[in-house]
SEPA-731499 format. One record per residue (C-alpha): x, y, z; residue number from 1. Coordinates in Angstrom, 1 decimal, always signed. Example, Ala and Ser with C-alpha at 12.3 -4.5 7.8 and 13.67 -1.06 7.14 Angstrom:
<X=+12.3; Y=-4.5; Z=+7.8; i=1>
<X=+13.7; Y=-1.1; Z=+7.1; i=2>
***
This chain:
<X=-36.4; Y=-148.9; Z=+42.1; i=1>
<X=-37.6; Y=-147.6; Z=+45.5; i=2>
<X=-40.6; Y=-145.3; Z=+45.4; i=3>
<X=-41.8; Y=-142.8; Z=+48.1; i=4>
<X=-44.2; Y=-139.9; Z=+48.3; i=5>
<X=-42.7; Y=-136.6; Z=+47.1; i=6>
<X=-43.4; Y=-133.5; Z=+45.0; i=7>
<X=-43.4; Y=-134.0; Z=+41.3; i=8>
<X=-45.0; Y=-132.4; Z=+38.2; i=9>
<X=-48.3; Y=-133.5; Z=+36.6; i=10>
<X=-49.1; Y=-132.5; Z=+33.0; i=11>
<X=-52.8; Y=-132.2; Z=+32.0; i=12>
<X=-52.8; Y=-133.1; Z=+28.3; i=13>
<X=-56.2; Y=-131.7; Z=+27.7; i=14>
<X=-54.8; Y=-128.2; Z=+28.6; i=15>
<X=-51.5; Y=-128.6; Z=+26.7; i=16>
<X=-51.4; Y=-126.6; Z=+23.4; i=17>
<X=-48.1; Y=-128.2; Z=+22.2; i=18>
<X=-46.1; Y=-125.0; Z=+22.5; i=19>
<X=-43.0; Y=-126.8; Z=+23.9; i=20>
<X=-42.0; Y=-123.9; Z=+26.2; i=21>
<X=-41.9; Y=-126.3; Z=+29.1; i=22>
<X=-39.3; Y=-128.5; Z=+27.4; i=23>
<X=-36.9; Y=-125.6; Z=+27.2; i=24>
<X=-37.6; Y=-124.5; Z=+30.8; i=25>
<X=-36.9; Y=-127.9; Z=+32.2; i=26>
<X=-33.2; Y=-128.0; Z=+32.8; i=27>
<X=-33.2; Y=-131.6; Z=+33.8; i=28>
<X=-34.8; Y=-132.8; Z=+30.5; i=29>
<X=-37.7; Y=-134.4; Z=+32.3; i=30>
<X=-40.2; Y=-133.2; Z=+29.7; i=31>
<X=-40.4; Y=-134.0; Z=+26.0; i=32>
<X=-42.9; Y=-133.5; Z=+23.2; i=33>
<X=-44.7; Y=-136.7; Z=+22.2; i=34>
<X=-47.3; Y=-136.5; Z=+19.4; i=35>
<X=-47.6; Y=-132.8; Z=+20.0; i=36>
<X=-48.2; Y=-133.0; Z=+23.7; i=37>
<X=-45.8; Y=-132.4; Z=+26.7; i=38>
<X=-44.9; Y=-135.6; Z=+28.5; i=39>
<X=-43.0; Y=-136.4; Z=+31.7; i=40>
<X=-40.6; Y=-139.0; Z=+30.4; i=41>
<X=-39.4; Y=-140.3; Z=+33.8; i=42>
<X=-39.9; Y=-139.6; Z=+37.5; i=43>
<X=-36.1; Y=-139.8; Z=+38.0; i=44>
<X=-35.5; Y=-136.7; Z=+35.8; i=45>
<X=-38.0; Y=-134.5; Z=+37.7; i=46>
<X=-36.7; Y=-132.7; Z=+40.8; i=47>
<X=-40.2; Y=-131.4; Z=+41.7; i=48>
<X=-39.1; Y=-127.7; Z=+41.9; i=49>
<X=-41.4; Y=-126.6; Z=+39.1; i=50>
<X=-39.2; Y=-124.4; Z=+37.0; i=51>
<X=-41.4; Y=-125.4; Z=+34.1; i=52>
<X=-44.6; Y=-124.0; Z=+35.6; i=53>
<X=-44.1; Y=-120.3; Z=+34.7; i=54>
<X=-43.4; Y=-121.2; Z=+31.1; i=55>
<X=-46.8; Y=-122.8; Z=+30.4; i=56>
<X=-49.3; Y=-120.4; Z=+28.9; i=57>
<X=-52.3; Y=-122.6; Z=+29.5; i=58>
<X=-51.7; Y=-123.8; Z=+33.1; i=59>
<X=-51.3; Y=-127.4; Z=+32.0; i=60>
<X=-48.6; Y=-128.2; Z=+34.6; i=61>
<X=-49.0; Y=-128.4; Z=+38.3; i=62>
<X=-47.0; Y=-129.7; Z=+41.3; i=63>
<X=-48.6; Y=-132.6; Z=+43.1; i=64>
<X=-47.5; Y=-135.1; Z=+45.7; i=65>
<X=-47.6; Y=-138.8; Z=+44.8; i=66>
<X=-45.5; Y=-142.0; Z=+45.0; i=67>
<X=-42.6; Y=-141.6; Z=+42.6; i=68>
<X=-39.1; Y=-142.8; Z=+42.0; i=69>
<X=-36.4; Y=-140.7; Z=+43.6; i=70>
<X=-34.8; Y=-137.8; Z=+41.6; i=71>
<X=-31.6; Y=-139.2; Z=+40.1; i=72>
<X=-29.1; Y=-136.4; Z=+39.7; i=73>
<X=-26.4; Y=-138.7; Z=+38.3; i=74>
<X=-28.8; Y=-139.9; Z=+35.6; i=75>
<X=-29.7; Y=-136.3; Z=+34.8; i=76>
<X=-26.1; Y=-135.2; Z=+34.5; i=77>
<X=-25.3; Y=-138.1; Z=+32.2; i=78>
<X=-28.3; Y=-137.2; Z=+30.0; i=79>
<X=-27.2; Y=-133.6; Z=+29.8; i=80>
<X=-23.6; Y=-134.5; Z=+29.0; i=81>
<X=-24.9; Y=-136.8; Z=+26.2; i=82>
<X=-27.1; Y=-134.0; Z=+24.8; i=83>
<X=-24.2; Y=-131.5; Z=+24.9; i=84>
<X=-22.0; Y=-134.0; Z=+23.1; i=85>
<X=-24.6; Y=-134.5; Z=+20.4; i=86>
<X=-25.1; Y=-130.8; Z=+19.9; i=87>
<X=-21.4; Y=-130.1; Z=+19.6; i=88>
<X=-21.2; Y=-132.6; Z=+16.7; i=89>
<X=-23.9; Y=-130.6; Z=+14.9; i=90>
<X=-21.6; Y=-127.5; Z=+14.9; i=91>
<X=-23.9; Y=-124.5; Z=+15.4; i=92>
<X=-26.4; Y=-126.3; Z=+17.6; i=93>
<X=-24.8; Y=-124.9; Z=+20.8; i=94>
<X=-25.4; Y=-121.4; Z=+19.6; i=95>
<X=-29.1; Y=-121.9; Z=+18.7; i=96>
<X=-32.1; Y=-122.0; Z=+21.0; i=97>
<X=-33.2; Y=-125.5; Z=+21.8; i=98>
<X=-36.3; Y=-126.5; Z=+19.7; i=99>
<X=-38.6; Y=-129.1; Z=+21.3; i=100>
<X=-39.1; Y=-132.1; Z=+19.1; i=101>
<X=-42.6; Y=-132.9; Z=+17.9; i=102>
<X=-44.0; Y=-129.4; Z=+18.1; i=103>
<X=-46.7; Y=-129.0; Z=+15.3; i=104>
<X=-45.6; Y=-125.4; Z=+14.7; i=105>
<X=-42.0; Y=-126.6; Z=+13.8; i=106>
<X=-43.1; Y=-129.2; Z=+11.3; i=107>
<X=-41.6; Y=-128.6; Z=+7.9; i=108>
<X=-44.0; Y=-128.2; Z=+5.0; i=109>
<X=-44.1; Y=-126.9; Z=+1.4; i=110>
<X=-46.9; Y=-124.7; Z=+0.1; i=111>
<X=-47.7; Y=-125.0; Z=-3.5; i=112>
<X=-49.4; Y=-122.0; Z=-5.1; i=113>
<X=-50.9; Y=-121.6; Z=-8.6; i=114>
<X=-49.4; Y=-118.9; Z=-10.7; i=115>
<X=-51.8; Y=-116.0; Z=-11.1; i=116>
<X=-53.6; Y=-115.8; Z=-14.4; i=117>
<X=-52.1; Y=-113.2; Z=-16.7; i=118>
<X=-54.4; Y=-110.2; Z=-17.4; i=119>
<X=-54.1; Y=-107.3; Z=-19.9; i=120>
<X=-52.4; Y=-104.4; Z=-18.3; i=121>
<X=-52.2; Y=-100.7; Z=-19.1; i=122>
<X=-49.5; Y=-98.4; Z=-17.9; i=123>
<X=-52.0; Y=-97.2; Z=-15.2; i=124>
<X=-52.9; Y=-100.7; Z=-14.2; i=125>
<X=-49.3; Y=-102.0; Z=-13.9; i=126>
<X=-48.2; Y=-102.2; Z=-10.2; i=127>
<X=-44.7; Y=-102.9; Z=-9.0; i=128>
<X=-43.3; Y=-103.1; Z=-5.5; i=129>
<X=-42.5; Y=-99.4; Z=-5.4; i=130>
<X=-46.2; Y=-98.4; Z=-5.7; i=131>
<X=-47.5; Y=-100.6; Z=-2.9; i=132>
<X=-47.3; Y=-98.4; Z=+0.2; i=133>
<X=-46.6; Y=-99.5; Z=+3.7; i=134>
<X=-49.5; Y=-99.0; Z=+6.2; i=135>
<X=-47.2; Y=-99.1; Z=+9.2; i=136>
<X=-48.0; Y=-96.0; Z=+11.3; i=137>
<X=-45.4; Y=-96.2; Z=+14.0; i=138>
<X=-42.0; Y=-97.5; Z=+15.0; i=139>
<X=-40.8; Y=-99.7; Z=+16.7; i=140>
<X=-43.1; Y=-102.7; Z=+16.3; i=141>
<X=-41.3; Y=-105.3; Z=+18.4; i=142>
<X=-43.3; Y=-105.6; Z=+21.6; i=143>
<X=-40.1; Y=-105.7; Z=+23.7; i=144>
<X=-39.2; Y=-102.3; Z=+22.3; i=145>
<X=-42.5; Y=-100.6; Z=+22.7; i=146>
<X=-42.8; Y=-97.8; Z=+25.2; i=147>
<X=-46.2; Y=-98.1; Z=+27.0; i=148>
<X=-46.4; Y=-94.3; Z=+27.4; i=149>
<X=-45.8; Y=-93.5; Z=+23.7; i=150>
<X=-48.3; Y=-90.9; Z=+22.5; i=151>
<X=-49.4; Y=-93.0; Z=+19.5; i=152>
<X=-50.9; Y=-95.6; Z=+21.9; i=153>
<X=-53.4; Y=-93.3; Z=+23.5; i=154>
<X=-56.9; Y=-94.0; Z=+22.0; i=155>
<X=-55.4; Y=-96.4; Z=+19.5; i=156>
<X=-56.8; Y=-99.5; Z=+17.7; i=157>
<X=-54.1; Y=-102.0; Z=+18.7; i=158>
<X=-53.0; Y=-104.8; Z=+16.5; i=159>
<X=-51.1; Y=-107.6; Z=+18.3; i=160>
<X=-49.6; Y=-109.9; Z=+15.7; i=161>
<X=-47.6; Y=-113.1; Z=+16.0; i=162>
<X=-44.4; Y=-112.6; Z=+13.9; i=163>
<X=-45.2; Y=-115.2; Z=+11.3; i=164>
<X=-48.6; Y=-113.8; Z=+10.4; i=165>
<X=-47.4; Y=-111.0; Z=+8.2; i=166>
<X=-45.3; Y=-113.5; Z=+6.1; i=167>
<X=-48.0; Y=-116.0; Z=+5.8; i=168>
<X=-50.9; Y=-113.6; Z=+4.8; i=169>
<X=-50.1; Y=-111.7; Z=+1.6; i=170>
<X=-52.3; Y=-108.6; Z=+2.1; i=171>
<X=-51.4; Y=-108.1; Z=+5.8; i=172>
<X=-50.7; Y=-104.4; Z=+5.5; i=173>
<X=-54.1; Y=-103.5; Z=+3.9; i=174>
<X=-56.2; Y=-105.9; Z=+5.8; i=175>
<X=-54.7; Y=-105.7; Z=+9.3; i=176>
<X=-52.1; Y=-103.0; Z=+9.8; i=177>
<X=-53.9; Y=-100.1; Z=+8.1; i=178>
<X=-55.3; Y=-97.7; Z=+10.7; i=179>
<X=-53.9; Y=-99.5; Z=+13.7; i=180>
<X=-50.9; Y=-99.4; Z=+16.0; i=181>
<X=-49.0; Y=-102.6; Z=+15.4; i=182>
<X=-47.0; Y=-104.6; Z=+17.9; i=183>
<X=-45.4; Y=-108.0; Z=+17.1; i=184>
<X=-43.9; Y=-110.9; Z=+19.1; i=185>
<X=-43.3; Y=-114.6; Z=+19.0; i=186>
<X=-45.2; Y=-116.6; Z=+21.6; i=187>
<X=-42.9; Y=-119.6; Z=+21.1; i=188>
<X=-39.4; Y=-118.0; Z=+21.1; i=189>
<X=-40.0; Y=-114.8; Z=+23.2; i=190>
<X=-40.6; Y=-114.5; Z=+26.9; i=191>
<X=-44.4; Y=-114.8; Z=+27.2; i=192>
<X=-44.4; Y=-113.5; Z=+30.8; i=193>
<X=-42.5; Y=-110.4; Z=+29.7; i=194>
<X=-45.0; Y=-109.9; Z=+26.9; i=195>
<X=-47.9; Y=-110.2; Z=+29.4; i=196>
<X=-46.4; Y=-107.5; Z=+31.6; i=197>
<X=-45.7; Y=-105.1; Z=+28.7; i=198>
<X=-49.3; Y=-105.6; Z=+27.3; i=199>
<X=-50.7; Y=-105.0; Z=+30.8; i=200>
<X=-49.0; Y=-101.6; Z=+31.0; i=201>
<X=-50.1; Y=-100.7; Z=+27.5; i=202>
<X=-53.7; Y=-101.5; Z=+28.3; i=203>
<X=-53.6; Y=-100.0; Z=+31.7; i=204>
<X=-52.1; Y=-96.6; Z=+30.6; i=205>
<X=-53.9; Y=-96.0; Z=+27.4; i=206>
<X=-57.6; Y=-95.7; Z=+26.5; i=207>
<X=-57.4; Y=-98.3; Z=+23.7; i=208>
<X=-60.4; Y=-98.3; Z=+21.3; i=209>
<X=-59.9; Y=-102.0; Z=+20.3; i=210>
<X=-57.5; Y=-104.9; Z=+20.3; i=211>
<X=-57.1; Y=-107.3; Z=+17.4; i=212>
<X=-54.9; Y=-110.3; Z=+17.9; i=213>
<X=-53.7; Y=-112.1; Z=+14.8; i=214>
<X=-52.1; Y=-115.5; Z=+15.3; i=215>
<X=-51.0; Y=-118.5; Z=+13.3; i=216>
<X=-53.1; Y=-121.8; Z=+13.4; i=217>
<X=-50.2; Y=-123.8; Z=+14.9; i=218>
<X=-50.7; Y=-124.6; Z=+18.6; i=219>
<X=-47.6; Y=-122.8; Z=+20.0; i=220>
<X=-49.0; Y=-119.5; Z=+18.7; i=221>
<X=-51.8; Y=-119.7; Z=+21.3; i=222>
<X=-49.4; Y=-118.1; Z=+23.8; i=223>
<X=-50.0; Y=-114.6; Z=+22.3; i=224>
<X=-53.8; Y=-115.0; Z=+23.0; i=225>
<X=-53.1; Y=-116.1; Z=+26.5; i=226>
<X=-50.7; Y=-113.1; Z=+27.1; i=227>
<X=-53.3; Y=-110.6; Z=+25.8; i=228>
<X=-56.2; Y=-112.0; Z=+27.7; i=229>
<X=-54.2; Y=-112.1; Z=+30.9; i=230>
<X=-53.0; Y=-108.6; Z=+30.3; i=231>
<X=-56.6; Y=-107.3; Z=+30.1; i=232>
<X=-57.4; Y=-109.1; Z=+33.4; i=233>
<X=-54.3; Y=-107.7; Z=+35.1; i=234>
<X=-55.1; Y=-104.2; Z=+33.8; i=235>
<X=-58.7; Y=-104.6; Z=+34.9; i=236>
<X=-60.0; Y=-103.1; Z=+31.7; i=237>
<X=-62.4; Y=-104.5; Z=+29.1; i=238>
<X=-61.5; Y=-103.5; Z=+25.6; i=239>
<X=-63.4; Y=-104.5; Z=+22.4; i=240>
<X=-61.5; Y=-107.5; Z=+21.3; i=241>
<X=-61.3; Y=-110.0; Z=+18.4; i=242>
<X=-59.0; Y=-112.8; Z=+17.2; i=243>
<X=-58.0; Y=-113.8; Z=+13.7; i=244>
<X=-56.3; Y=-117.1; Z=+12.9; i=245>
<X=-54.1; Y=-117.5; Z=+9.8; i=246>
<X=-53.4; Y=-120.9; Z=+8.4; i=247>
<X=-49.9; Y=-121.9; Z=+7.3; i=248>
<X=-51.0; Y=-121.7; Z=+3.7; i=249>
<X=-51.9; Y=-118.0; Z=+4.2; i=250>
<X=-55.7; Y=-118.5; Z=+4.4; i=251>
<X=-57.9; Y=-116.9; Z=+7.1; i=252>
<X=-59.2; Y=-119.8; Z=+9.1; i=253>
<X=-61.3; Y=-117.8; Z=+11.5; i=254>
<X=-61.9; Y=-114.1; Z=+12.4; i=255>
***
């Protein structure tokens, strides 16, 4: 195969957090996840236009010039046709978002928990779901739906939480939501660039007292940290800030 100098992507594995967003962004199928890292599978699949660059939250992808095999559009079209045929066999696969293979955050796992020890209870001590109050202080909570000029944001302690954290951590309302304005989003499935722009406006327009970001320990969840930090840079504001990492077993790994 003839090689010549042309533009092509380069992936820096040391910067790759395994989020897999570039796999979805690459329409030619040139990138796949291998052992939790993004890989360029063949020069022939990469057209060098860089549609994958904006999707990477860590800046692990760049366009360089080097000797490479020519972009093969026929090979790409055949690969895409093969993929579409495989998805159609799976029934609903065409209607679902493409999930990159090998992403650590998508790995299936079961969590075994010990049953709590029984303790004597009085009528006053007995607690059922109706007596556990919500600590949510505003609506909506989805970041895409938040109005950056909403009154409740002015002077708020802001909690930015990855979607899965409230499901993984049992006492999320009391330990994190209480006393804060809560916004949630998914750094893997949502548009991270749109989240960055929304957070930039929230930080720029409101005198926030603090920002707490709660994320899962899986690598793809790091996008919510990157979006928040970039938003503070864009807004040119320094806000008291901390991060909390929740394990997939519901434990707090760091705070």
